[in-house]
ROLUM-445048 format. One line per 2 residues: number of its first residue (from 1); for each residue x, y, z of C-alpha. Coordinates in nm, 4 decimals. Last residue first. Layout:
N
NUM> X Y Z ~ ...
//
This chain:
550
550> -6.3805 -1.9654 -6.9099 ~ -6.0540 -1.7742 -6.8688
548> -5.7121 -1.8592 -7.0055 ~ -5.3766 -1.6806 -6.9588
546> -5.0419 -1.6867 -7.1369 ~ -5.1431 -1.9318 -7.4072
544> -4.9081 -2.0298 -7.6894 ~ -5.0874 -2.0026 -8.0236
542> -5.1167 -2.2023 -8.3472 ~ -5.3453 -2.0751 -8.6279
540> -5.0477 -1.9583 -8.8376 ~ -4.7277 -1.9921 -8.6388
538> -4.6246 -1.9501 -8.2768 ~ -4.8756 -1.6686 -8.2218
536> -4.8934 -1.5082 -7.8812 ~ -5.1662 -1.5717 -7.6277
534> -5.4409 -1.4176 -7.4144 ~ -5.7386 -1.6522 -7.4169
532> -6.1118 -1.6154 -7.3579 ~ -6.2782 -1.9574 -7.3603
530> -6.6279 -2.0939 -7.4208 ~ -6.6791 -2.4554 -7.3180
528> -6.8488 -2.6355 -7.6108 ~ -6.6426 -2.9546 -7.5633
526> -6.4901 -3.0118 -7.2225 ~ -6.2366 -2.8508 -6.9928
524> -6.1889 -3.0165 -6.6526 ~ -5.8103 -3.0593 -6.6641
522> -5.7786 -2.6941 -6.7600 ~ -5.9043 -2.6159 -6.4086
520> -5.5435 -2.6392 -6.2855 ~ -5.4719 -2.3075 -6.4532
518> -5.1494 -2.1817 -6.6089 ~ -4.9479 -2.4682 -6.4629
516> -5.1545 -2.7144 -6.6685 ~ -4.9704 -2.5711 -6.9663
514> -5.1663 -2.4302 -7.2583 ~ -5.1289 -2.4717 -7.6340
512> -5.4132 -2.3085 -7.8285 ~ -5.5206 -2.4241 -8.1740
510> -5.7262 -2.1847 -8.3854 ~ -5.9852 -2.3232 -8.6282
508> -6.2673 -2.0845 -8.5306 ~ -6.4413 -2.3593 -8.3314
506> -6.1437 -2.3927 -8.1006 ~ -5.8942 -2.6823 -8.0856
504> -5.7163 -2.7033 -7.7496 ~ -5.3752 -2.8701 -7.7234
502> -5.3229 -2.9219 -7.3498 ~ -4.9833 -2.9519 -7.1814
500> -4.8974 -3.1702 -6.8824 ~ -4.5423 -3.1188 -6.7562
498> -4.3115 -3.4174 -6.6968 ~ -4.0781 -3.3325 -6.9825
496> -4.3697 -3.2905 -7.2234 ~ -4.6979 -3.4676 -7.1366
494> -4.9666 -3.4230 -7.4018 ~ -5.3453 -3.3922 -7.3441
492> -5.5716 -3.3372 -7.6422 ~ -5.8928 -3.1302 -7.6471
490> -6.1537 -3.0875 -7.9190 ~ -6.4165 -2.8347 -8.0245
488> -6.3756 -2.5824 -7.7435 ~ -6.5674 -2.2645 -7.8151
486> -6.3998 -1.9411 -7.9110 ~ -6.2008 -1.6415 -7.7970
484> -5.8563 -1.5070 -7.8767 ~ -5.6908 -1.1892 -7.7490
482> -5.3478 -1.1411 -7.9077 ~ -5.0012 -1.0556 -7.7885
480> -4.7762 -0.9673 -8.0817 ~ -4.5073 -1.2201 -8.1607
478> -4.4544 -1.2251 -8.5357 ~ -4.6027 -0.9026 -8.6664
476> -4.5012 -0.7231 -8.3503 ~ -4.1303 -0.8134 -8.3878
474> -4.0102 -0.9959 -8.0797 ~ -4.1314 -0.9391 -7.7288
472> -4.2022 -1.2952 -7.6145 ~ -4.4541 -1.3713 -7.3477
470> -4.3737 -1.5335 -7.0170 ~ -4.5866 -1.7750 -6.8201
468> -4.2669 -1.9322 -6.6861 ~ -4.3767 -2.2868 -6.7533
466> -4.5426 -2.2074 -7.0824 ~ -4.2530 -2.0011 -7.2123
464> -4.0038 -2.2627 -7.0936 ~ -4.1912 -2.5450 -7.2634
462> -4.2119 -2.3385 -7.5798 ~ -3.8360 -2.2814 -7.5739
460> -3.7565 -2.6468 -7.5056 ~ -3.9692 -2.7537 -7.8021
458> -3.8259 -2.4802 -8.0220 ~ -3.4675 -2.5741 -7.9370
456> -3.5347 -2.9372 -8.0189 ~ -3.5358 -3.2489 -7.8013
454> -3.6669 -3.0368 -7.5177 ~ -3.5947 -2.9501 -7.1548
452> -3.7318 -2.6676 -6.9399 ~ -3.5635 -2.6011 -6.6063
450> -3.6916 -2.3869 -6.3183 ~ -3.4570 -2.5164 -6.0497
448> -3.2047 -2.2511 -6.1589 ~ -3.4221 -1.9733 -6.0172
446> -3.2889 -1.6298 -6.1057 ~ -3.1238 -1.7490 -6.4265
444> -3.4425 -1.9301 -6.5338 ~ -3.3117 -2.2283 -6.7254
442> -3.3731 -2.3197 -7.0879 ~ -3.2477 -2.6636 -7.1887
440> -3.1569 -2.8432 -7.5093 ~ -3.1208 -3.2083 -7.6030
438> -2.8981 -3.4512 -7.7946 ~ -2.5879 -3.2580 -7.8934
436> -2.3125 -3.5034 -7.9897 ~ -1.9972 -3.5202 -7.7798
434> -1.9684 -3.8982 -7.7966 ~ -2.0619 -3.9281 -7.4295
432> -2.3901 -3.7482 -7.4929 ~ -2.4317 -3.3725 -7.5082
430> -2.6812 -3.1300 -7.3538 ~ -2.6995 -2.7772 -7.4933
428> -2.7678 -2.4941 -7.2499 ~ -2.9588 -2.1658 -7.2659
426> -2.9598 -1.9555 -6.9505 ~ -3.2320 -1.6937 -6.9064
424> -3.2098 -1.3302 -6.8066 ~ -3.5668 -1.1932 -6.7862
422> -3.6666 -0.9002 -7.0055 ~ -3.9206 -1.1007 -7.1988
420> -3.6774 -1.3898 -7.2458 ~ -3.3280 -1.2417 -7.2813
418> -3.0498 -1.4901 -7.3394 ~ -2.7237 -1.5889 -7.1665
416> -2.5413 -1.8850 -7.3176 ~ -2.4594 -2.1494 -7.0616
414> -2.1427 -2.3646 -7.0528 ~ -2.2264 -2.6960 -7.2172
412> -2.4092 -2.9629 -7.0204 ~ -2.3028 -3.3279 -7.0176
410> -2.5583 -3.6060 -7.0632 ~ -2.5592 -3.9090 -6.8357
408> -2.8924 -4.0319 -6.9776 ~ -3.0448 -4.1221 -6.6385
406> -2.9529 -3.7749 -6.5137 ~ -3.1861 -3.6068 -6.7594
404> -3.3209 -3.3267 -6.5377 ~ -3.0064 -3.3480 -6.3258
402> -2.7901 -3.2430 -6.6200 ~ -2.9893 -2.9210 -6.6494
400> -2.9534 -2.8531 -6.2761 ~ -2.5815 -2.9234 -6.2866
398> -2.5434 -2.6700 -6.5683 ~ -2.7463 -2.4136 -6.3760
396> -2.5255 -2.4640 -6.0710 ~ -2.2227 -2.4244 -6.2971
394> -2.3550 -2.0922 -6.4196 ~ -2.4072 -1.9360 -6.0758
392> -2.7746 -1.8764 -6.0159 ~ -2.8898 -1.5190 -6.0421
390> -2.8983 -1.1844 -5.8674 ~ -2.9003 -0.9240 -6.1423
388> -2.6688 -0.6240 -6.1239 ~ -2.5981 -0.5991 -6.4982
386> -2.2485 -0.4629 -6.5609 ~ -2.1705 -0.3171 -6.9001
384> -1.8294 -0.2918 -7.0647 ~ -1.7076 -0.1105 -7.3747
382> -1.3846 -0.2907 -7.4565 ~ -1.3995 -0.1608 -7.8181
380> -1.3571 -0.4773 -8.0246 ~ -1.4348 -0.7514 -7.7716
378> -1.7402 -0.5662 -7.6372 ~ -1.7775 -0.6637 -7.2710
376> -2.0927 -0.8037 -7.1108 ~ -2.0667 -0.8553 -6.7374
374> -2.2853 -1.0433 -6.4908 ~ -2.4637 -0.9957 -6.1631
372> -2.4523 -1.0935 -5.7975 ~ -2.3991 -1.4529 -5.9006
370> -2.4782 -1.7519 -5.6824 ~ -2.2961 -2.0437 -5.5206
368> -1.9731 -1.8442 -5.4871 ~ -2.0096 -1.6851 -5.1483
366> -1.7159 -1.5131 -4.9782 ~ -1.5380 -1.4151 -5.2984
364> -1.8660 -1.2673 -5.4177 ~ -1.9775 -1.3568 -5.7684
362> -1.9591 -1.2172 -6.1183 ~ -2.0943 -1.3975 -6.4228
360> -1.9221 -1.3988 -6.7591 ~ -1.9987 -1.2801 -7.1109
358> -1.7636 -1.1507 -7.3800 ~ -1.9456 -0.9632 -7.6522
356> -1.9240 -1.0092 -8.0287 ~ -2.0441 -0.7201 -8.2415
354> -2.2940 -0.6705 -8.5241 ~ -2.6048 -0.6236 -8.3072
352> -2.5241 -0.8196 -7.9914 ~ -2.3792 -1.1677 -8.0387
350> -2.2892 -1.3272 -7.7048 ~ -1.9726 -1.5113 -7.6138
348> -1.9091 -1.7469 -7.3238 ~ -1.7325 -1.7568 -6.9906
346> -1.6378 -1.9939 -6.7132 ~ -1.4744 -1.9794 -6.3717
344> -1.6938 -1.7031 -6.2332 ~ -1.5551 -1.3513 -6.2224
342> -1.4523 -1.2190 -5.8792 ~ -1.5971 -0.9741 -5.6295
340> -1.4643 -0.7911 -5.3247 ~ -1.7313 -0.5731 -5.1613
338> -1.5596 -0.5904 -4.8233 ~ -1.2665 -0.8295 -4.8448
336> -1.1732 -0.7575 -4.4785 ~ -0.8118 -0.8687 -4.5197
334> -0.7329 -0.9931 -4.8744 ~ -0.8631 -0.7331 -5.1204
332> -0.9132 -0.4761 -4.8436 ~ -0.5360 -0.4398 -4.8231
330> -0.5052 -0.3357 -5.1883 ~ -0.7912 -0.0881 -5.2102
328> -1.1703 -0.1127 -5.2109 ~ -1.1996 -0.1313 -5.5885
326> -0.9067 -0.3760 -5.5922 ~ -1.0594 -0.7221 -5.6336
324> -1.3618 -0.6725 -5.8557 ~ -1.1922 -0.4391 -6.1027
322> -0.8655 -0.6325 -6.1007 ~ -1.0537 -0.9548 -6.1742
320> -1.2447 -0.7843 -6.4545 ~ -0.9085 -0.6751 -6.5970
318> -0.7676 -1.0281 -6.5941 ~ -1.0874 -1.1779 -6.7351
316> -1.0963 -0.9228 -7.0177 ~ -0.7359 -0.9723 -7.1242
314> -0.7679 -1.3528 -7.1024 ~ -1.0830 -1.3402 -7.3189
312> -0.8773 -1.1639 -7.5832 ~ -0.9420 -0.8046 -7.6852
310> -0.9311 -0.7363 -8.0583 ~ -1.1883 -0.9844 -8.1916
308> -1.4843 -0.8568 -8.3926 ~ -1.3434 -0.6596 -8.6862
306> -1.6284 -0.5537 -8.9185 ~ -1.6408 -0.2142 -8.7419
304> -1.2977 -0.1100 -8.8690 ~ -1.0434 -0.0183 -8.5951
302> -1.0154 0.3612 -8.5642 ~ -1.0808 0.4038 -8.1889
300> -0.8221 0.1401 -8.0984 ~ -0.5497 0.2952 -8.3125
298> -0.5010 0.1089 -8.6374 ~ -0.1823 -0.0468 -8.7813
296> -0.1773 -0.1668 -9.1411 ~ -0.0398 -0.4786 -9.3055
294> -0.0361 -0.6016 -9.6646 ~ 0.0544 -0.9711 -9.6581
292> -0.1159 -1.0295 -9.9918 ~ -0.3589 -1.3170 -9.9258
290> -0.3949 -1.3045 -9.5473 ~ -0.4417 -0.9277 -9.5506
288> -0.2940 -0.8088 -9.2210 ~ -0.4664 -0.5939 -8.9577
286> -0.2495 -0.4656 -8.6722 ~ -0.4537 -0.3570 -8.3722
284> -0.4743 -0.0746 -8.1214 ~ -0.4182 0.0239 -7.7591
282> -0.4582 -0.3160 -7.5969 ~ -0.3688 -0.3064 -7.2237
280> -0.0475 -0.3993 -7.0464 ~ -0.0841 -0.3453 -6.6725
278> 0.2861 -0.2874 -6.6042 ~ 0.5858 -0.0578 -6.6586
276> 0.4245 0.2712 -6.5492 ~ 0.0546 0.1892 -6.5069
274> -0.1321 0.1628 -6.8382 ~ 0.1392 -0.0234 -7.0265
272> 0.1018 -0.0501 -7.4062 ~ -0.0326 -0.3348 -7.6143
270> -0.1005 -0.4219 -7.9781 ~ -0.3868 -0.6483 -8.0830
268> -0.3521 -0.8986 -8.3702 ~ -0.5983 -0.9478 -8.6545
266> -0.5257 -1.1742 -8.9513 ~ -0.7426 -1.1251 -9.2560
264> -0.9373 -1.3115 -9.5244 ~ -1.1783 -1.1473 -9.7659
262> -1.5338 -1.2849 -9.7389 ~ -1.7079 -0.9682 -9.8570
260> -1.8384 -0.8906 -9.5048 ~ -1.4859 -0.9134 -9.3640
258> -1.3158 -1.2354 -9.2600 ~ -1.1292 -1.3182 -8.9403
256> -0.8278 -1.5183 -8.8183 ~ -0.6974 -1.4170 -8.4775
254> -0.3395 -1.3471 -8.3649 ~ -0.3020 -1.3352 -7.9857
252> -0.0996 -1.0436 -7.8551 ~ 0.1512 -0.7885 -7.9807
250> 0.4021 -0.5532 -7.8211 ~ 0.5005 -0.3266 -8.1092
248> 0.8677 -0.2319 -8.1538 ~ 0.9488 -0.4615 -8.4474
246> 0.6380 -0.3696 -8.6524 ~ 0.7092 -0.4939 -9.0055
244> 0.9564 -0.7593 -8.8878 ~ 0.7271 -0.8707 -8.6054
242> 0.4114 -0.8796 -8.8177 ~ 0.5737 -1.0908 -9.0901
240> 0.7275 -1.3239 -8.8317 ~ 0.3865 -1.3846 -8.6701
238> 0.2233 -1.4439 -9.0082 ~ 0.4846 -1.6929 -9.1303
236> 0.5379 -1.5751 -9.4869 ~ 0.8908 -1.4614 -9.3982
234> 1.0182 -1.8128 -9.3272 ~ 0.7545 -2.0840 -9.3019
232> 0.3758 -2.0877 -9.3324 ~ 0.1561 -2.2752 -9.0824
230> 0.0505 -1.9637 -8.8910 ~ -0.0641 -1.7986 -9.2111
228> 0.0349 -1.5758 -9.5026 ~ -0.0411 -1.6891 -9.8590
226> -0.4160 -1.7488 -9.8209 ~ -0.5637 -1.7987 -10.1670
224> -0.7315 -1.5085 -10.3498 ~ -1.1045 -1.4619 -10.4079
222> -1.1710 -1.6735 -10.0998 ~ -1.2897 -2.0358 -10.1315
220> -1.5218 -2.1340 -9.8477 ~ -1.5783 -2.4881 -9.7239
218> -1.9178 -2.4435 -9.5627 ~ -2.0283 -2.6173 -9.2429
216> -2.3949 -2.6076 -9.1358 ~ -2.4305 -2.6397 -8.7595
214> -2.7792 -2.4846 -8.7499 ~ -2.7277 -2.1772 -8.5331
212> -2.3498 -2.1585 -8.4994 ~ -2.2936 -2.1606 -8.8749
210> -1.9442 -2.3025 -8.9297 ~ -1.7210 -2.1362 -9.1900
208> -1.4114 -2.3271 -9.3005 ~ -1.1223 -2.1786 -9.4982
206> -0.9939 -2.2598 -9.8430 ~ -0.7137 -2.2397 -10.1039
204> -0.4009 -2.2257 -9.8859 ~ -0.1109 -2.0961 -10.0962
202> -0.0235 -2.1655 -10.4588 ~ 0.3554 -2.1602 -10.4187
200> 0.3208 -2.3133 -10.0714 ~ 0.1521 -2.6310 -10.1998
198> 0.4156 -2.8998 -10.2620 ~ 0.6788 -2.7682 -10.0229
196> 0.4133 -2.7199 -9.7541 ~ 0.2951 -3.0777 -9.8100
194> 0.6521 -3.1941 -9.7412 ~ 0.6744 -2.9770 -9.4284
192> 0.3553 -3.1014 -9.2624 ~ -0.0174 -3.0980 -9.3401
190> -0.0363 -2.7328 -9.4406 ~ -0.3083 -2.5323 -9.2675
188> -0.6769 -2.4718 -9.3366 ~ -0.8344 -2.1509 -9.2161
186> -1.0855 -2.1085 -8.9321 ~ -1.4191 -1.9347 -8.9021
184> -1.6908 -1.9648 -8.6387 ~ -2.0283 -1.8112 -8.7076
182> -2.2859 -1.5821 -8.5452 ~ -2.4967 -1.4114 -8.8179
180> -2.5213 -1.0359 -8.8546 ~ -2.3452 -1.0509 -9.1934
178> -2.0629 -1.2463 -9.0326 ~ -2.0446 -1.2042 -8.6559
176> -1.7294 -1.3661 -8.5241 ~ -1.6212 -1.6735 -8.3275
174> -1.2646 -1.7752 -8.4168 ~ -1.2236 -2.1475 -8.4887
172> -0.8497 -2.1410 -8.3971 ~ -0.7511 -2.5071 -8.4432
170> -0.6234 -2.4746 -8.8006 ~ -0.7666 -2.7582 -9.0073
168> -0.5236 -2.9942 -9.1788 ~ -0.4122 -2.9876 -9.5405
166> -0.2642 -3.2040 -9.8149 ~ -0.4156 -3.5496 -9.7667
164> -0.7443 -3.4070 -9.6341 ~ -0.7793 -3.1840 -9.9392
162> -0.8059 -3.4415 -10.2200 ~ -1.0297 -3.6589 -10.0024
160> -1.3027 -3.4024 -9.9340 ~ -1.5613 -3.5711 -9.7086
158> -1.3161 -3.6060 -9.4217 ~ -1.2734 -3.2291 -9.4217
156> -1.6430 -3.1855 -9.3466 ~ -1.6309 -3.4339 -9.0595
154> -1.3311 -3.2552 -8.9118 ~ -1.5185 -2.9242 -8.9304
152> -1.8266 -3.0709 -8.7635 ~ -1.6167 -3.2034 -8.4780
150> -1.4391 -2.8696 -8.4395 ~ -1.7698 -2.6825 -8.4375
148> -1.8989 -2.9195 -8.1685 ~ -1.6014 -2.8395 -7.9481
146> -1.6423 -2.4639 -8.0096 ~ -2.0113 -2.4483 -7.9247
144> -2.2960 -2.4919 -8.1721 ~ -2.6443 -2.4010 -8.0479
142> -2.6592 -2.0341 -8.1436 ~ -3.0208 -1.9147 -8.0968
140> -3.1652 -1.7793 -8.4218 ~ -3.4450 -2.0365 -8.4567
138> -3.5680 -1.9536 -8.1068 ~ -3.5967 -1.5832 -8.1932
136> -3.3768 -1.3580 -7.9802 ~ -3.4851 -1.0971 -7.7311
134> -3.2883 -0.7763 -7.7494 ~ -3.0205 -0.7026 -7.4926
132> -3.0050 -0.3326 -7.4036 ~ -3.3557 -0.2791 -7.2733
130> -3.4098 -0.6015 -7.0751 ~ -3.0516 -0.6006 -6.9456
128> -3.0449 -0.2437 -6.8192 ~ -2.6804 -0.1483 -6.7725
126> -2.4493 -0.0384 -6.4945 ~ -2.1207 0.0985 -6.6238
124> -1.8053 -0.1091 -6.6416 ~ -1.4622 0.0279 -6.5436
122> -1.1816 -0.1671 -6.7042 ~ -0.8505 -0.0036 -6.6188
120> -1.0295 0.1337 -6.3100 ~ -0.9427 -0.1489 -6.0687
118> -0.5750 -0.1291 -6.1638 ~ -0.5771 0.2418 -6.0796
116> -0.7432 0.1549 -5.7497 ~ -0.4631 -0.0840 -5.6532
114> -0.1731 0.1409 -5.7561 ~ 0.0969 0.0995 -5.4901
112> 0.0405 -0.2653 -5.3930 ~ -0.0920 -0.3429 -5.7404
110> 0.2589 -0.3144 -5.8786 ~ 0.4175 -0.0329 -6.0799
108> 0.6782 0.0509 -5.8108 ~ 0.7785 -0.3150 -5.8073
106> 0.8154 -0.3090 -6.1825 ~ 1.0132 0.0177 -6.1648
104> 1.2561 -0.1338 -5.9117 ~ 1.3045 -0.4493 -6.1189
102> 1.3723 -0.2470 -6.4347 ~ 1.6142 -0.0177 -6.2512
100> 1.8110 -0.3189 -6.1280 ~ 1.8069 -0.4650 -6.4792
98> 1.9392 -0.1387 -6.6280 ~ 2.2094 -0.0940 -6.3647
96> 2.3311 -0.4483 -6.4257 ~ 2.3105 -0.3914 -6.8018
94> 2.5293 -0.0807 -6.7787 ~ 2.7818 -0.2611 -6.5620
92> 2.7869 -0.5525 -6.8051 ~ 2.8406 -0.3098 -7.0918
90> 3.1468 -0.1495 -6.9333 ~ 3.3113 -0.4786 -6.8484
88> 3.2317 -0.6117 -7.1929 ~ 3.3833 -0.3075 -7.3603
86> 3.7049 -0.3706 -7.1692 ~ 3.7578 -0.6894 -7.3634
84> 3.8860 -0.9888 -7.1735 ~ 3.5384 -1.1087 -7.0759
82> 3.4750 -1.2919 -7.3997 ~ 3.3454 -1.1943 -7.7422
80> 3.1375 -1.5052 -7.8207 ~ 3.0513 -1.6445 -7.4775
78> 3.0155 -1.3177 -7.2856 ~ 2.8161 -1.1560 -7.5657
76> 2.5854 -1.4573 -7.5816 ~ 2.5178 -1.4290 -7.2086
74> 2.4394 -1.0604 -7.2488 ~ 2.2165 -1.1366 -7.5466
72> 2.0229 -1.3912 -7.3418 ~ 1.9610 -1.1251 -7.0756
70> 1.8425 -0.8891 -7.3498 ~ 1.5979 -1.1550 -7.4725
68> 1.4620 -1.1968 -7.1200 ~ 1.4070 -0.8198 -7.1067
66> 1.2365 -0.8371 -7.4476 ~ 0.9981 -1.1052 -7.3202
64> 0.9066 -0.8857 -7.0230 ~ 0.7853 -0.6243 -7.2748
62> 0.7871 -0.2618 -7.1548 ~ 1.1455 -0.2205 -7.2795
60> 1.0301 -0.2660 -7.6391 ~ 1.2066 -0.4441 -7.9207
58> 0.9322 -0.7037 -7.9478 ~ 1.0703 -1.0591 -7.9281
56> 1.0551 -1.2759 -8.2415 ~ 1.2080 -1.5973 -8.0980
54> 1.3150 -1.7472 -8.4328 ~ 1.4380 -1.4420 -8.6220
52> 1.5552 -1.2602 -8.3060 ~ 1.7702 -1.5568 -8.2062
50> 1.8993 -1.5871 -8.5619 ~ 1.9864 -1.2173 -8.5677
48> 2.1728 -1.2452 -8.2384 ~ 2.3610 -1.5521 -8.3676
46> 2.4784 -1.3600 -8.6739 ~ 2.5709 -1.0451 -8.4792
44> 2.7669 -1.2382 -8.2160 ~ 2.9487 -1.4379 -8.4829
42> 3.0482 -1.1136 -8.6566 ~ 3.1670 -0.9644 -8.3276
40> 3.3696 -1.2767 -8.2554 ~ 3.5156 -1.2837 -8.6057
38> 3.6159 -0.9180 -8.5787 ~ 3.7783 -0.9774 -8.2397
36> 3.9706 -1.2723 -8.3768 ~ 4.0819 -1.0700 -8.6782
34> 4.1875 -0.7802 -8.4553 ~ 4.3813 -1.0180 -8.2345
32> 4.5366 -1.1928 -8.5338 ~ 4.6400 -0.8527 -8.6739
30> 4.7846 -0.7425 -8.3398 ~ 4.9684 -1.0710 -8.3086
28> 5.0944 -1.0346 -8.6662 ~ 5.2142 -0.6833 -8.5964
26> 5.4064 -0.8065 -8.2923 ~ 5.5606 -1.0945 -8.4877
24> 5.6513 -0.8623 -8.7741 ~ 5.8160 -0.6239 -8.5268
22> 6.0234 -0.9039 -8.3800 ~ 6.1296 -1.0146 -8.7267
20> 6.2100 -0.6565 -8.8209 ~ 6.4390 -0.6182 -8.5198
18> 6.6136 -0.9464 -8.5877 ~ 6.6563 -0.8617 -8.9555
16> 6.8047 -0.5234 -8.8667 ~ 7.0524 -0.6853 -8.6347
14> 7.1620 -0.9252 -8.9094 ~ 7.1850 -0.6503 -9.1700
12> 7.4009 -0.4285 -8.9490 ~ 7.6408 -0.7103 -8.8762
10> 7.6725 -0.7935 -9.2419 ~ 7.7318 -0.4313 -9.3355
8> 8.0046 -0.3930 -9.0705 ~ 8.1751 -0.7140 -9.1897
6> 8.1768 -0.5994 -9.5510 ~ 8.3143 -0.2598 -9.4546
4> 8.5946 -0.4228 -9.2681 ~ 8.6652 -0.6679 -9.5498
2> 8.7229 -0.3848 -9.8026 ~ 8.6935 -0.5413 -10.1433
//
């Protein structure tokens, strides 16, 4: 064997091995780098999905929540992928420009530059209260507020032992009109994770319906159980379902409602900006079947008429505030404040036809002891009416009602606005310390010292009619003004809430109720006096007098 050739081959092989070893190391570093980069990107994607899954931000640049989410994503990118990659340097510059532009556009969209546009987002028209708001029968007046509805609901659940161990009551208690009747509806919810495991395959079997007139609570069983709700987990969570089906929609409060057939739904408004980047305003609604999860988006004008709650009370209050504050321009809102108005601190809901209206008073920023008028806003369409009626501020009326029974320490509910013969009248329930309704009050909105109290709605209503000398304008067959005459057969004197009332039996069998405030000479009536009376019928043979002449 040739030793020289052997030595040359050996030397060549050794050098070649060294070169290959170096190349292998370099390739391995590149491979490890690529693997590390791939792992980082994969981790970034997984964590980003989890953040989206739990936080559920709308993918929409007009949503402040989405901007916060983007900022979180930037921080996540820095942590998982690291600042060594050139892509990060590029992306951080892009995001910096984006955030700067976002801030500039938000400032440019502010009330400072667009005050009158903000004022016109909700632009009420003047209405005629006596013509647009029908008078309500005493037996149809809603007496049950939200707190009382919750108490009644808890009591109902306590009666059903097999349910109370498995389910709680959702706290929503949405006020709607159901078959032209004001009610509050709320679904049940799972009583914790273990009860969810036991019952989620069957769903939630019931919802509660509280009649706001008589307080009757019904445990309703829909045709199909509720499979999608706020207490569900994973993709049957109603908020998650809506977000994954409509990822770009900016959504608001989710309300539970039923249609006229008792089918269960979830209603959530969608929003779009009215002034560049700001002044988000509902532009439609997503309606989801609570039993099947079927969802459909409707433009505002196409929302079904059975839906009652699209606009939230917060939406309406914010836009009413803009309307009252900025009609005279931005600087006028805090310098001269000429004509600047603001909503009162409370609100209520009023059933008109088959819709639910938001009610609140409006007062001057300079003088808040009285209202200059009040608003009614349709919560489905946002049609708004302003009634320029000078009246007592609601909390003054509440204090007045409480003062009538101050020895009992009752608490007044926020007033409900009613029409009594064209006159705006506050209706208030009075509660004891346990939260139970004990008495009722009618208060003249224009004169809050005119208070009529009763143990029943009808008693308080009759006292108010007598005291105010007002007649009702309900259906003619029930409340038509009548002329009655006859001779006095008997006379009884009854004091109701400090007011003397006379029950007068006439020779034709009719009984006339008359307040001493109608005519002081009533105190001198005697048998066989002949009377001519204008009155309306309360029930057969019983009349409330409006005027009496001998």
